[in-house]
mmCIF entry with sequence, helices, sheets and N, C-alpha, C, O atoms, coordinates in Angstrom:
data_MODEL
# 
_entry.id   MODEL 
# 
_entity.id                         1 
_entity.type                       polymer 
_entity.pdbx_number_of_molecules   1 
# 
_entity_poly.entity_id                      1 
_entity_poly.type                           'polypeptide(L)' 
_entity_poly.nstd_linkage                   no 
_entity_poly.nstd_monomer                   no 
_entity_poly.pdbx_seq_one_letter_code       
;(UNK)(UNK)(UNK)(UNK)(UNK)(UNK)(UNK)(UNK)(UNK)(UNK)(UNK)(UNK)(UNK)(UNK)(UNK)(UNK)
(UNK)(UNK)(UNK)(UNK)(UNK)(UNK)(UNK)(UNK)(UNK)(UNK)(UNK)(UNK)(UNK)(UNK)(UNK)(UNK)
(UNK)(UNK)(UNK)(UNK)(UNK)(UNK)(UNK)(UNK)(UNK)(UNK)(UNK)(UNK)(UNK)(UNK)(UNK)(UNK)
(UNK)(UNK)(UNK)(UNK)(UNK)
;
_entity_poly.pdbx_seq_one_letter_code_can   XXXXXXXXXXXXXXXXXXXXXXXXXXXXXXXXXXXXXXXXXXXXXXXXXXXXX 
_entity_poly.pdbx_strand_id                 A 
# 
loop_
_entity_poly_seq.entity_id 
_entity_poly_seq.num 
_entity_poly_seq.mon_id 
_entity_poly_seq.hetero 
1 1  UNK n 
1 2  UNK n 
1 3  UNK n 
1 4  UNK n 
1 5  UNK n 
1 6  UNK n 
1 7  UNK n 
1 8  UNK n 
1 9  UNK n 
1 10 UNK n 
1 11 UNK n 
1 12 UNK n 
1 13 UNK n 
1 14 UNK n 
1 15 UNK n 
1 16 UNK n 
1 17 UNK n 
1 18 UNK n 
1 19 UNK n 
1 20 UNK n 
1 21 UNK n 
1 22 UNK n 
1 23 UNK n 
1 24 UNK n 
1 25 UNK n 
1 26 UNK n 
1 27 UNK n 
1 28 UNK n 
1 29 UNK n 
1 30 UNK n 
1 31 UNK n 
1 32 UNK n 
1 33 UNK n 
1 34 UNK n 
1 35 UNK n 
1 36 UNK n 
1 37 UNK n 
1 38 UNK n 
1 39 UNK n 
1 40 UNK n 
1 41 UNK n 
1 42 UNK n 
1 43 UNK n 
1 44 UNK n 
1 45 UNK n 
1 46 UNK n 
1 47 UNK n 
1 48 UNK n 
1 49 UNK n 
1 50 UNK n 
1 51 UNK n 
1 52 UNK n 
1 53 UNK n 
# 
_struct_asym.id          A 
_struct_asym.entity_id   1 
# 
_struct_conf.conf_type_id            HELX_P 
_struct_conf.id                      HELX_P1 
_struct_conf.pdbx_PDB_helix_id       AA1 
_struct_conf.beg_label_comp_id       UNK 
_struct_conf.beg_label_asym_id       A 
_struct_conf.beg_label_seq_id        12 
_struct_conf.pdbx_beg_PDB_ins_code   ? 
_struct_conf.end_label_comp_id       UNK 
_struct_conf.end_label_asym_id       A 
_struct_conf.end_label_seq_id        14 
_struct_conf.pdbx_end_PDB_ins_code   ? 
_struct_conf.beg_auth_comp_id        UNK 
_struct_conf.beg_auth_asym_id        A 
_struct_conf.beg_auth_seq_id         12 
_struct_conf.end_auth_comp_id        UNK 
_struct_conf.end_auth_asym_id        A 
_struct_conf.end_auth_seq_id         14 
_struct_conf.pdbx_PDB_helix_class    5 
_struct_conf.details                 ? 
_struct_conf.pdbx_PDB_helix_length   3 
# 
_struct_conf_type.id          HELX_P 
_struct_conf_type.criteria    ? 
_struct_conf_type.reference   ? 
# 
_struct_sheet.id               AA1 
_struct_sheet.type             ? 
_struct_sheet.number_strands   2 
_struct_sheet.details          ? 
# 
_struct_sheet_order.sheet_id     AA1 
_struct_sheet_order.range_id_1   1 
_struct_sheet_order.range_id_2   2 
_struct_sheet_order.offset       ? 
_struct_sheet_order.sense        anti-parallel 
# 
loop_
_struct_sheet_range.sheet_id 
_struct_sheet_range.id 
_struct_sheet_range.beg_label_comp_id 
_struct_sheet_range.beg_label_asym_id 
_struct_sheet_range.beg_label_seq_id 
_struct_sheet_range.pdbx_beg_PDB_ins_code 
_struct_sheet_range.end_label_comp_id 
_struct_sheet_range.end_label_asym_id 
_struct_sheet_range.end_label_seq_id 
_struct_sheet_range.pdbx_end_PDB_ins_code 
_struct_sheet_range.beg_auth_comp_id 
_struct_sheet_range.beg_auth_asym_id 
_struct_sheet_range.beg_auth_seq_id 
_struct_sheet_range.end_auth_comp_id 
_struct_sheet_range.end_auth_asym_id 
_struct_sheet_range.end_auth_seq_id 
AA1 1 UNK A 15 ? UNK A 22 ? UNK A 15 UNK A 22 
AA1 2 UNK A 25 ? UNK A 33 ? UNK A 25 UNK A 33 
# 
loop_
_atom_site.group_PDB 
_atom_site.id 
_atom_site.type_symbol 
_atom_site.label_atom_id 
_atom_site.label_alt_id 
_atom_site.label_comp_id 
_atom_site.label_asym_id 
_atom_site.label_entity_id 
_atom_site.label_seq_id 
_atom_site.pdbx_PDB_ins_code 
_atom_site.Cartn_x 
_atom_site.Cartn_y 
_atom_site.Cartn_z 
_atom_site.occupancy 
_atom_site.B_iso_or_equiv 
_atom_site.pdbx_formal_charge 
_atom_site.auth_seq_id 
_atom_site.auth_comp_id 
_atom_site.auth_asym_id 
_atom_site.auth_atom_id 
_atom_site.pdbx_PDB_model_num 
ATOM 1   N N  . UNK A 1 1  ? 12.549 -0.175  -28.761 1.00 0.00 ? 1  UNK A N  1 
ATOM 2   C CA . UNK A 1 1  ? 12.997 -0.803  -27.505 1.00 0.00 ? 1  UNK A CA 1 
ATOM 3   C C  . UNK A 1 1  ? 12.169 -0.179  -26.452 1.00 0.00 ? 1  UNK A C  1 
ATOM 4   O O  . UNK A 1 1  ? 11.847 1.005   -26.552 1.00 0.00 ? 1  UNK A O  1 
ATOM 5   N N  . UNK A 1 2  ? 11.791 -0.942  -25.402 1.00 0.00 ? 2  UNK A N  1 
ATOM 6   C CA . UNK A 1 2  ? 10.889 -0.473  -24.276 1.00 0.00 ? 2  UNK A CA 1 
ATOM 7   C C  . UNK A 1 2  ? 11.803 -0.375  -22.993 1.00 0.00 ? 2  UNK A C  1 
ATOM 8   O O  . UNK A 1 2  ? 12.624 -1.241  -22.692 1.00 0.00 ? 2  UNK A O  1 
ATOM 9   N N  . UNK A 1 3  ? 11.584 0.699   -22.321 1.00 0.00 ? 3  UNK A N  1 
ATOM 10  C CA . UNK A 1 3  ? 12.314 0.919   -21.034 1.00 0.00 ? 3  UNK A CA 1 
ATOM 11  C C  . UNK A 1 3  ? 11.617 -0.063  -19.986 1.00 0.00 ? 3  UNK A C  1 
ATOM 12  O O  . UNK A 1 3  ? 10.403 -0.248  -19.909 1.00 0.00 ? 3  UNK A O  1 
ATOM 13  N N  . UNK A 1 4  ? 12.597 -0.662  -19.191 1.00 0.00 ? 4  UNK A N  1 
ATOM 14  C CA . UNK A 1 4  ? 12.073 -1.643  -18.157 1.00 0.00 ? 4  UNK A CA 1 
ATOM 15  C C  . UNK A 1 4  ? 11.668 -0.992  -16.961 1.00 0.00 ? 4  UNK A C  1 
ATOM 16  O O  . UNK A 1 4  ? 11.099 -1.650  -16.089 1.00 0.00 ? 4  UNK A O  1 
ATOM 17  N N  . UNK A 1 5  ? 11.920 0.378   -16.794 1.00 0.00 ? 5  UNK A N  1 
ATOM 18  C CA . UNK A 1 5  ? 11.474 1.249   -15.645 1.00 0.00 ? 5  UNK A CA 1 
ATOM 19  C C  . UNK A 1 5  ? 10.049 1.785   -15.878 1.00 0.00 ? 5  UNK A C  1 
ATOM 20  O O  . UNK A 1 5  ? 9.131  1.530   -15.099 1.00 0.00 ? 5  UNK A O  1 
ATOM 21  N N  . UNK A 1 6  ? 9.900  2.560   -17.012 1.00 0.00 ? 6  UNK A N  1 
ATOM 22  C CA . UNK A 1 6  ? 8.768  3.379   -17.267 1.00 0.00 ? 6  UNK A CA 1 
ATOM 23  C C  . UNK A 1 6  ? 7.825  2.631   -18.315 1.00 0.00 ? 6  UNK A C  1 
ATOM 24  O O  . UNK A 1 6  ? 6.667  3.013   -18.482 1.00 0.00 ? 6  UNK A O  1 
ATOM 25  N N  . UNK A 1 7  ? 8.321  1.641   -18.955 1.00 0.00 ? 7  UNK A N  1 
ATOM 26  C CA . UNK A 1 7  ? 7.568  0.952   -19.986 1.00 0.00 ? 7  UNK A CA 1 
ATOM 27  C C  . UNK A 1 7  ? 7.047  1.633   -21.215 1.00 0.00 ? 7  UNK A C  1 
ATOM 28  O O  . UNK A 1 7  ? 6.035  1.327   -21.846 1.00 0.00 ? 7  UNK A O  1 
ATOM 29  N N  . UNK A 1 8  ? 7.952  2.671   -21.476 1.00 0.00 ? 8  UNK A N  1 
ATOM 30  C CA . UNK A 1 8  ? 7.667  3.591   -22.641 1.00 0.00 ? 8  UNK A CA 1 
ATOM 31  C C  . UNK A 1 8  ? 8.696  3.255   -23.798 1.00 0.00 ? 8  UNK A C  1 
ATOM 32  O O  . UNK A 1 8  ? 9.812  2.810   -23.529 1.00 0.00 ? 8  UNK A O  1 
ATOM 33  N N  . UNK A 1 9  ? 8.301  3.473   -25.016 1.00 0.00 ? 9  UNK A N  1 
ATOM 34  C CA . UNK A 1 9  ? 9.288  3.367   -25.997 1.00 0.00 ? 9  UNK A CA 1 
ATOM 35  C C  . UNK A 1 9  ? 10.471 4.352   -26.020 1.00 0.00 ? 9  UNK A C  1 
ATOM 36  O O  . UNK A 1 9  ? 10.312 5.523   -25.676 1.00 0.00 ? 9  UNK A O  1 
ATOM 37  N N  . UNK A 1 10 ? 11.606 3.893   -26.409 1.00 0.00 ? 10 UNK A N  1 
ATOM 38  C CA . UNK A 1 10 ? 12.797 4.808   -26.356 1.00 0.00 ? 10 UNK A CA 1 
ATOM 39  C C  . UNK A 1 10 ? 13.663 4.486   -27.585 1.00 0.00 ? 10 UNK A C  1 
ATOM 40  O O  . UNK A 1 10 ? 13.622 3.368   -28.098 1.00 0.00 ? 10 UNK A O  1 
ATOM 41  N N  . UNK A 1 11 ? 14.367 5.370   -28.006 1.00 0.00 ? 11 UNK A N  1 
ATOM 42  C CA . UNK A 1 11 ? 15.293 5.302   -29.187 1.00 0.00 ? 11 UNK A CA 1 
ATOM 43  C C  . UNK A 1 11 ? 16.508 4.683   -28.587 1.00 0.00 ? 11 UNK A C  1 
ATOM 44  O O  . UNK A 1 11 ? 16.742 4.795   -27.383 1.00 0.00 ? 11 UNK A O  1 
ATOM 45  N N  . UNK A 1 12 ? 17.352 3.977   -29.474 1.00 0.00 ? 12 UNK A N  1 
ATOM 46  C CA . UNK A 1 12 ? 18.643 3.356   -29.028 1.00 0.00 ? 12 UNK A CA 1 
ATOM 47  C C  . UNK A 1 12 ? 19.539 4.412   -28.422 1.00 0.00 ? 12 UNK A C  1 
ATOM 48  O O  . UNK A 1 12 ? 20.320 4.124   -27.515 1.00 0.00 ? 12 UNK A O  1 
ATOM 49  N N  . UNK A 1 13 ? 19.432 5.640   -28.918 1.00 0.00 ? 13 UNK A N  1 
ATOM 50  C CA . UNK A 1 13 ? 20.472 6.682   -28.349 1.00 0.00 ? 13 UNK A CA 1 
ATOM 51  C C  . UNK A 1 13 ? 20.053 7.158   -26.982 1.00 0.00 ? 13 UNK A C  1 
ATOM 52  O O  . UNK A 1 13 ? 20.817 7.861   -26.321 1.00 0.00 ? 13 UNK A O  1 
ATOM 53  N N  . UNK A 1 14 ? 18.787 6.777   -26.503 1.00 0.00 ? 14 UNK A N  1 
ATOM 54  C CA . UNK A 1 14 ? 18.362 7.235   -25.249 1.00 0.00 ? 14 UNK A CA 1 
ATOM 55  C C  . UNK A 1 14 ? 18.500 6.046   -24.191 1.00 0.00 ? 14 UNK A C  1 
ATOM 56  O O  . UNK A 1 14 ? 18.295 6.262   -22.996 1.00 0.00 ? 14 UNK A O  1 
ATOM 57  N N  . UNK A 1 15 ? 18.838 4.842   -24.646 1.00 0.00 ? 15 UNK A N  1 
ATOM 58  C CA . UNK A 1 15 ? 18.937 3.747   -23.849 1.00 0.00 ? 15 UNK A CA 1 
ATOM 59  C C  . UNK A 1 15 ? 20.286 3.507   -23.179 1.00 0.00 ? 15 UNK A C  1 
ATOM 60  O O  . UNK A 1 15 ? 21.348 3.898   -23.663 1.00 0.00 ? 15 UNK A O  1 
ATOM 61  N N  . UNK A 1 16 ? 20.170 2.826   -22.013 1.00 0.00 ? 16 UNK A N  1 
ATOM 62  C CA . UNK A 1 16 ? 21.373 2.349   -21.285 1.00 0.00 ? 16 UNK A CA 1 
ATOM 63  C C  . UNK A 1 16 ? 21.073 0.939   -20.827 1.00 0.00 ? 16 UNK A C  1 
ATOM 64  O O  . UNK A 1 16 ? 20.003 0.657   -20.286 1.00 0.00 ? 16 UNK A O  1 
ATOM 65  N N  . UNK A 1 17 ? 22.091 0.004   -21.064 1.00 0.00 ? 17 UNK A N  1 
ATOM 66  C CA . UNK A 1 17 ? 21.840 -1.274  -20.637 1.00 0.00 ? 17 UNK A CA 1 
ATOM 67  C C  . UNK A 1 17 ? 22.635 -1.375  -19.299 1.00 0.00 ? 17 UNK A C  1 
ATOM 68  O O  . UNK A 1 17 ? 23.794 -0.972  -19.204 1.00 0.00 ? 17 UNK A O  1 
ATOM 69  N N  . UNK A 1 18 ? 21.949 -1.932  -18.285 1.00 0.00 ? 18 UNK A N  1 
ATOM 70  C CA . UNK A 1 18 ? 22.510 -2.058  -16.958 1.00 0.00 ? 18 UNK A CA 1 
ATOM 71  C C  . UNK A 1 18 ? 22.569 -3.602  -16.693 1.00 0.00 ? 18 UNK A C  1 
ATOM 72  O O  . UNK A 1 18 ? 21.586 -4.294  -16.956 1.00 0.00 ? 18 UNK A O  1 
ATOM 73  N N  . UNK A 1 19 ? 23.717 -4.146  -16.173 1.00 0.00 ? 19 UNK A N  1 
ATOM 74  C CA . UNK A 1 19 ? 23.771 -5.602  -15.822 1.00 0.00 ? 19 UNK A CA 1 
ATOM 75  C C  . UNK A 1 19 ? 23.536 -5.644  -14.358 1.00 0.00 ? 19 UNK A C  1 
ATOM 76  O O  . UNK A 1 19 ? 24.175 -4.897  -13.617 1.00 0.00 ? 19 UNK A O  1 
ATOM 77  N N  . UNK A 1 20 ? 22.625 -6.503  -13.888 1.00 0.00 ? 20 UNK A N  1 
ATOM 78  C CA . UNK A 1 20 ? 22.409 -6.635  -12.428 1.00 0.00 ? 20 UNK A CA 1 
ATOM 79  C C  . UNK A 1 20 ? 22.937 -7.969  -12.111 1.00 0.00 ? 20 UNK A C  1 
ATOM 80  O O  . UNK A 1 20 ? 22.550 -8.976  -12.704 1.00 0.00 ? 20 UNK A O  1 
ATOM 81  N N  . UNK A 1 21 ? 23.831 -7.982  -11.168 1.00 0.00 ? 21 UNK A N  1 
ATOM 82  C CA . UNK A 1 21 ? 24.551 -9.205  -10.642 1.00 0.00 ? 21 UNK A CA 1 
ATOM 83  C C  . UNK A 1 21 ? 23.589 -9.881  -9.641  1.00 0.00 ? 21 UNK A C  1 
ATOM 84  O O  . UNK A 1 21 ? 22.878 -9.224  -8.880  1.00 0.00 ? 21 UNK A O  1 
ATOM 85  N N  . UNK A 1 22 ? 23.606 -11.172 -9.682  1.00 0.00 ? 22 UNK A N  1 
ATOM 86  C CA . UNK A 1 22 ? 22.795 -11.935 -8.721  1.00 0.00 ? 22 UNK A CA 1 
ATOM 87  C C  . UNK A 1 22 ? 23.687 -12.825 -7.962  1.00 0.00 ? 22 UNK A C  1 
ATOM 88  O O  . UNK A 1 22 ? 24.549 -13.476 -8.551  1.00 0.00 ? 22 UNK A O  1 
ATOM 89  N N  . UNK A 1 23 ? 23.516 -12.893 -6.589  1.00 0.00 ? 23 UNK A N  1 
ATOM 90  C CA . UNK A 1 23 ? 24.468 -13.720 -5.729  1.00 0.00 ? 23 UNK A CA 1 
ATOM 91  C C  . UNK A 1 23 ? 24.187 -15.199 -5.866  1.00 0.00 ? 23 UNK A C  1 
ATOM 92  O O  . UNK A 1 23 ? 25.054 -16.032 -5.601  1.00 0.00 ? 23 UNK A O  1 
ATOM 93  N N  . UNK A 1 24 ? 22.948 -15.534 -6.288  1.00 0.00 ? 24 UNK A N  1 
ATOM 94  C CA . UNK A 1 24 ? 22.694 -16.979 -6.393  1.00 0.00 ? 24 UNK A CA 1 
ATOM 95  C C  . UNK A 1 24 ? 22.792 -17.530 -7.765  1.00 0.00 ? 24 UNK A C  1 
ATOM 96  O O  . UNK A 1 24 ? 22.540 -18.719 -7.959  1.00 0.00 ? 24 UNK A O  1 
ATOM 97  N N  . UNK A 1 25 ? 23.137 -16.750 -8.715  1.00 0.00 ? 25 UNK A N  1 
ATOM 98  C CA . UNK A 1 25 ? 23.332 -17.407 -10.032 1.00 0.00 ? 25 UNK A CA 1 
ATOM 99  C C  . UNK A 1 25 ? 23.507 -16.282 -11.061 1.00 0.00 ? 25 UNK A C  1 
ATOM 100 O O  . UNK A 1 25 ? 24.083 -15.220 -10.827 1.00 0.00 ? 25 UNK A O  1 
ATOM 101 N N  . UNK A 1 26 ? 22.946 -16.632 -12.224 1.00 0.00 ? 26 UNK A N  1 
ATOM 102 C CA . UNK A 1 26 ? 23.028 -15.688 -13.293 1.00 0.00 ? 26 UNK A CA 1 
ATOM 103 C C  . UNK A 1 26 ? 22.290 -14.411 -13.110 1.00 0.00 ? 26 UNK A C  1 
ATOM 104 O O  . UNK A 1 26 ? 21.161 -14.397 -12.621 1.00 0.00 ? 26 UNK A O  1 
ATOM 105 N N  . UNK A 1 27 ? 22.906 -13.348 -13.494 1.00 0.00 ? 27 UNK A N  1 
ATOM 106 C CA . UNK A 1 27 ? 22.244 -12.003 -13.362 1.00 0.00 ? 27 UNK A CA 1 
ATOM 107 C C  . UNK A 1 27 ? 21.400 -11.634 -14.591 1.00 0.00 ? 27 UNK A C  1 
ATOM 108 O O  . UNK A 1 27 ? 21.075 -12.515 -15.387 1.00 0.00 ? 27 UNK A O  1 
ATOM 109 N N  . UNK A 1 28 ? 21.073 -10.475 -14.749 1.00 0.00 ? 28 UNK A N  1 
ATOM 110 C CA . UNK A 1 28 ? 20.204 -10.073 -15.877 1.00 0.00 ? 28 UNK A CA 1 
ATOM 111 C C  . UNK A 1 28 ? 20.669 -8.675  -16.406 1.00 0.00 ? 28 UNK A C  1 
ATOM 112 O O  . UNK A 1 28 ? 21.457 -7.978  -15.766 1.00 0.00 ? 28 UNK A O  1 
ATOM 113 N N  . UNK A 1 29 ? 20.175 -8.330  -17.524 1.00 0.00 ? 29 UNK A N  1 
ATOM 114 C CA . UNK A 1 29 ? 20.328 -7.016  -18.062 1.00 0.00 ? 29 UNK A CA 1 
ATOM 115 C C  . UNK A 1 29 ? 19.031 -6.325  -18.316 1.00 0.00 ? 29 UNK A C  1 
ATOM 116 O O  . UNK A 1 29 ? 18.115 -6.904  -18.900 1.00 0.00 ? 29 UNK A O  1 
ATOM 117 N N  . UNK A 1 30 ? 18.933 -5.046  -17.872 1.00 0.00 ? 30 UNK A N  1 
ATOM 118 C CA . UNK A 1 30 ? 17.747 -4.314  -18.096 1.00 0.00 ? 30 UNK A CA 1 
ATOM 119 C C  . UNK A 1 30 ? 18.069 -3.073  -18.909 1.00 0.00 ? 30 UNK A C  1 
ATOM 120 O O  . UNK A 1 30 ? 19.188 -2.567  -18.821 1.00 0.00 ? 30 UNK A O  1 
ATOM 121 N N  . UNK A 1 31 ? 17.167 -2.583  -19.668 1.00 0.00 ? 31 UNK A N  1 
ATOM 122 C CA . UNK A 1 31 ? 17.301 -1.416  -20.579 1.00 0.00 ? 31 UNK A CA 1 
ATOM 123 C C  . UNK A 1 31 ? 16.488 -0.278  -20.051 1.00 0.00 ? 31 UNK A C  1 
ATOM 124 O O  . UNK A 1 31 ? 15.271 -0.415  -19.933 1.00 0.00 ? 31 UNK A O  1 
ATOM 125 N N  . UNK A 1 32 ? 17.077 0.820   -19.731 1.00 0.00 ? 32 UNK A N  1 
ATOM 126 C CA . UNK A 1 32 ? 16.375 1.911   -19.144 1.00 0.00 ? 32 UNK A CA 1 
ATOM 127 C C  . UNK A 1 32 ? 16.858 3.262   -19.893 1.00 0.00 ? 32 UNK A C  1 
ATOM 128 O O  . UNK A 1 32 ? 17.851 3.301   -20.619 1.00 0.00 ? 32 UNK A O  1 
ATOM 129 N N  . UNK A 1 33 ? 16.057 4.307   -19.628 1.00 0.00 ? 33 UNK A N  1 
ATOM 130 C CA . UNK A 1 33 ? 16.383 5.589   -20.156 1.00 0.00 ? 33 UNK A CA 1 
ATOM 131 C C  . UNK A 1 33 ? 17.774 6.067   -19.461 1.00 0.00 ? 33 UNK A C  1 
ATOM 132 O O  . UNK A 1 33 ? 17.970 5.847   -18.266 1.00 0.00 ? 33 UNK A O  1 
ATOM 133 N N  . UNK A 1 34 ? 18.666 6.691   -20.225 1.00 0.00 ? 34 UNK A N  1 
ATOM 134 C CA . UNK A 1 34 ? 19.795 7.332   -19.590 1.00 0.00 ? 34 UNK A CA 1 
ATOM 135 C C  . UNK A 1 34 ? 19.483 8.327   -18.579 1.00 0.00 ? 34 UNK A C  1 
ATOM 136 O O  . UNK A 1 34 ? 20.121 8.389   -17.528 1.00 0.00 ? 34 UNK A O  1 
ATOM 137 N N  . UNK A 1 35 ? 18.452 9.165   -18.882 1.00 0.00 ? 35 UNK A N  1 
ATOM 138 C CA . UNK A 1 35 ? 17.961 10.102  -17.900 1.00 0.00 ? 35 UNK A CA 1 
ATOM 139 C C  . UNK A 1 35 ? 16.860 9.421   -16.947 1.00 0.00 ? 35 UNK A C  1 
ATOM 140 O O  . UNK A 1 35 ? 16.186 8.506   -17.421 1.00 0.00 ? 35 UNK A O  1 
ATOM 141 N N  . UNK A 1 36 ? 16.688 9.767   -15.837 1.00 0.00 ? 36 UNK A N  1 
ATOM 142 C CA . UNK A 1 36 ? 15.819 9.135   -14.822 1.00 0.00 ? 36 UNK A CA 1 
ATOM 143 C C  . UNK A 1 36 ? 14.467 9.333   -15.414 1.00 0.00 ? 36 UNK A C  1 
ATOM 144 O O  . UNK A 1 36 ? 14.166 10.456  -15.819 1.00 0.00 ? 36 UNK A O  1 
ATOM 145 N N  . UNK A 1 37 ? 13.602 8.317   -15.505 1.00 0.00 ? 37 UNK A N  1 
ATOM 146 C CA . UNK A 1 37 ? 12.316 8.400   -15.811 1.00 0.00 ? 37 UNK A CA 1 
ATOM 147 C C  . UNK A 1 37 ? 11.368 7.981   -14.756 1.00 0.00 ? 37 UNK A C  1 
ATOM 148 O O  . UNK A 1 37 ? 11.763 7.272   -13.830 1.00 0.00 ? 37 UNK A O  1 
ATOM 149 N N  . UNK A 1 38 ? 10.077 8.396   -14.847 1.00 0.00 ? 38 UNK A N  1 
ATOM 150 C CA . UNK A 1 38 ? 9.179  8.004   -13.792 1.00 0.00 ? 38 UNK A CA 1 
ATOM 151 C C  . UNK A 1 38 ? 8.562  6.574   -14.015 1.00 0.00 ? 38 UNK A C  1 
ATOM 152 O O  . UNK A 1 38 ? 8.390  6.148   -15.157 1.00 0.00 ? 38 UNK A O  1 
ATOM 153 N N  . UNK A 1 39 ? 8.237  5.853   -12.911 1.00 0.00 ? 39 UNK A N  1 
ATOM 154 C CA . UNK A 1 39 ? 7.637  4.567   -13.083 1.00 0.00 ? 39 UNK A CA 1 
ATOM 155 C C  . UNK A 1 39 ? 6.195  4.838   -13.336 1.00 0.00 ? 39 UNK A C  1 
ATOM 156 O O  . UNK A 1 39 ? 5.684  5.876   -12.916 1.00 0.00 ? 39 UNK A O  1 
ATOM 157 N N  . UNK A 1 40 ? 5.484  3.906   -14.037 1.00 0.00 ? 40 UNK A N  1 
ATOM 158 C CA . UNK A 1 40 ? 4.058  4.169   -14.239 1.00 0.00 ? 40 UNK A CA 1 
ATOM 159 C C  . UNK A 1 40 ? 3.296  3.933   -12.865 1.00 0.00 ? 40 UNK A C  1 
ATOM 160 O O  . UNK A 1 40 ? 3.694  3.173   -11.982 1.00 0.00 ? 40 UNK A O  1 
ATOM 161 N N  . UNK A 1 41 ? 2.177  4.677   -12.819 1.00 0.00 ? 41 UNK A N  1 
ATOM 162 C CA . UNK A 1 41 ? 1.352  4.587   -11.558 1.00 0.00 ? 41 UNK A CA 1 
ATOM 163 C C  . UNK A 1 41 ? 0.346  3.529   -11.623 1.00 0.00 ? 41 UNK A C  1 
ATOM 164 O O  . UNK A 1 41 ? -0.548 3.506   -10.777 1.00 0.00 ? 41 UNK A O  1 
ATOM 165 N N  . UNK A 1 42 ? 0.407  2.649   -12.551 1.00 0.00 ? 42 UNK A N  1 
ATOM 166 C CA . UNK A 1 42 ? -0.639 1.608   -12.817 1.00 0.00 ? 42 UNK A CA 1 
ATOM 167 C C  . UNK A 1 42 ? -0.331 0.430   -11.891 1.00 0.00 ? 42 UNK A C  1 
ATOM 168 O O  . UNK A 1 42 ? -1.223 -0.360  -11.583 1.00 0.00 ? 42 UNK A O  1 
ATOM 169 N N  . UNK A 1 43 ? 0.922  0.303   -11.445 1.00 0.00 ? 43 UNK A N  1 
ATOM 170 C CA . UNK A 1 43 ? 1.290  -0.795  -10.664 1.00 0.00 ? 43 UNK A CA 1 
ATOM 171 C C  . UNK A 1 43 ? 0.933  -0.650  -9.257  1.00 0.00 ? 43 UNK A C  1 
ATOM 172 O O  . UNK A 1 43 ? 1.082  0.449   -8.723  1.00 0.00 ? 43 UNK A O  1 
ATOM 173 N N  . UNK A 1 44 ? 0.419  -1.775  -8.516  1.00 0.00 ? 44 UNK A N  1 
ATOM 174 C CA . UNK A 1 44 ? 0.105  -1.573  -7.220  1.00 0.00 ? 44 UNK A CA 1 
ATOM 175 C C  . UNK A 1 44 ? 1.229  -1.484  -6.333  1.00 0.00 ? 44 UNK A C  1 
ATOM 176 O O  . UNK A 1 44 ? 2.251  -2.090  -6.653  1.00 0.00 ? 44 UNK A O  1 
ATOM 177 N N  . UNK A 1 45 ? 1.199  -0.799  -5.227  1.00 0.00 ? 45 UNK A N  1 
ATOM 178 C CA . UNK A 1 45 ? 2.242  -0.563  -4.314  1.00 0.00 ? 45 UNK A CA 1 
ATOM 179 C C  . UNK A 1 45 ? 2.379  -1.901  -3.513  1.00 0.00 ? 45 UNK A C  1 
ATOM 180 O O  . UNK A 1 45 ? 1.376  -2.521  -3.158  1.00 0.00 ? 45 UNK A O  1 
ATOM 181 N N  . UNK A 1 46 ? 3.674  -2.336  -3.235  1.00 0.00 ? 46 UNK A N  1 
ATOM 182 C CA . UNK A 1 46 ? 3.783  -3.553  -2.498  1.00 0.00 ? 46 UNK A CA 1 
ATOM 183 C C  . UNK A 1 46 ? 3.645  -3.310  -1.012  1.00 0.00 ? 46 UNK A C  1 
ATOM 184 O O  . UNK A 1 46 ? 3.255  -4.221  -0.283  1.00 0.00 ? 46 UNK A O  1 
ATOM 185 N N  . UNK A 1 47 ? 3.963  -2.059  -0.515  1.00 0.00 ? 47 UNK A N  1 
ATOM 186 C CA . UNK A 1 47 ? 3.830  -1.669  0.861   1.00 0.00 ? 47 UNK A CA 1 
ATOM 187 C C  . UNK A 1 47 ? 2.981  -0.318  0.927   1.00 0.00 ? 47 UNK A C  1 
ATOM 188 O O  . UNK A 1 47 ? 3.539  0.778   0.873   1.00 0.00 ? 47 UNK A O  1 
ATOM 189 N N  . UNK A 1 48 ? 1.727  -0.451  1.035   1.00 0.00 ? 48 UNK A N  1 
ATOM 190 C CA . UNK A 1 48 ? 1.071  0.777   1.142   1.00 0.00 ? 48 UNK A CA 1 
ATOM 191 C C  . UNK A 1 48 ? 1.352  1.695   2.237   1.00 0.00 ? 48 UNK A C  1 
ATOM 192 O O  . UNK A 1 48 ? 1.657  1.207   3.325   1.00 0.00 ? 48 UNK A O  1 
ATOM 193 N N  . UNK A 1 49 ? 1.290  2.937   2.099   1.00 0.00 ? 49 UNK A N  1 
ATOM 194 C CA . UNK A 1 49 ? 1.760  3.873   3.171   1.00 0.00 ? 49 UNK A CA 1 
ATOM 195 C C  . UNK A 1 49 ? 0.696  3.852   4.309   1.00 0.00 ? 49 UNK A C  1 
ATOM 196 O O  . UNK A 1 49 ? 1.065  3.927   5.480   1.00 0.00 ? 49 UNK A O  1 
ATOM 197 N N  . UNK A 1 50 ? -0.614 3.752   3.978   1.00 0.00 ? 50 UNK A N  1 
ATOM 198 C CA . UNK A 1 50 ? -1.565 3.665   4.952   1.00 0.00 ? 50 UNK A CA 1 
ATOM 199 C C  . UNK A 1 50 ? -2.436 2.475   4.938   1.00 0.00 ? 50 UNK A C  1 
ATOM 200 O O  . UNK A 1 50 ? -3.489 2.535   4.303   1.00 0.00 ? 50 UNK A O  1 
ATOM 201 N N  . UNK A 1 51 ? -2.116 1.420   5.556   1.00 0.00 ? 51 UNK A N  1 
ATOM 202 C CA . UNK A 1 51 ? -2.686 0.185   5.519   1.00 0.00 ? 51 UNK A CA 1 
ATOM 203 C C  . UNK A 1 51 ? -4.240 0.283   5.986   1.00 0.00 ? 51 UNK A C  1 
ATOM 204 O O  . UNK A 1 51 ? -4.529 1.093   6.866   1.00 0.00 ? 51 UNK A O  1 
ATOM 205 N N  . UNK A 1 52 ? -5.186 -0.490  5.436   1.00 0.00 ? 52 UNK A N  1 
ATOM 206 C CA . UNK A 1 52 ? -6.594 -0.485  5.933   1.00 0.00 ? 52 UNK A CA 1 
ATOM 207 C C  . UNK A 1 52 ? -6.607 -1.050  7.325   1.00 0.00 ? 52 UNK A C  1 
ATOM 208 O O  . UNK A 1 52 ? -5.828 -1.913  7.730   1.00 0.00 ? 52 UNK A O  1 
ATOM 209 N N  . UNK A 1 53 ? -7.560 -0.482  8.017   1.00 0.00 ? 53 UNK A N  1 
ATOM 210 C CA . UNK A 1 53 ? -7.801 -0.883  9.506   1.00 0.00 ? 53 UNK A CA 1 
ATOM 211 C C  . UNK A 1 53 ? -9.049 -1.603  9.568   1.00 0.00 ? 53 UNK A C  1 
ATOM 212 O O  . UNK A 1 53 ? -9.463 -2.029  10.646  1.00 0.00 ? 53 UNK A O  1 
# 
């Protein structure tokens, strides 16, 4: 099983399923580590702290 937050493999005993409710329709379920894990740094930031001038 792969964690939807850090994208690393995890054992079933480390996993927690979280249901995310959606106001406009069907929600979804994500699988994450029970203990907080770090997000990978390979994803670009959607809001850079220091925009280019």
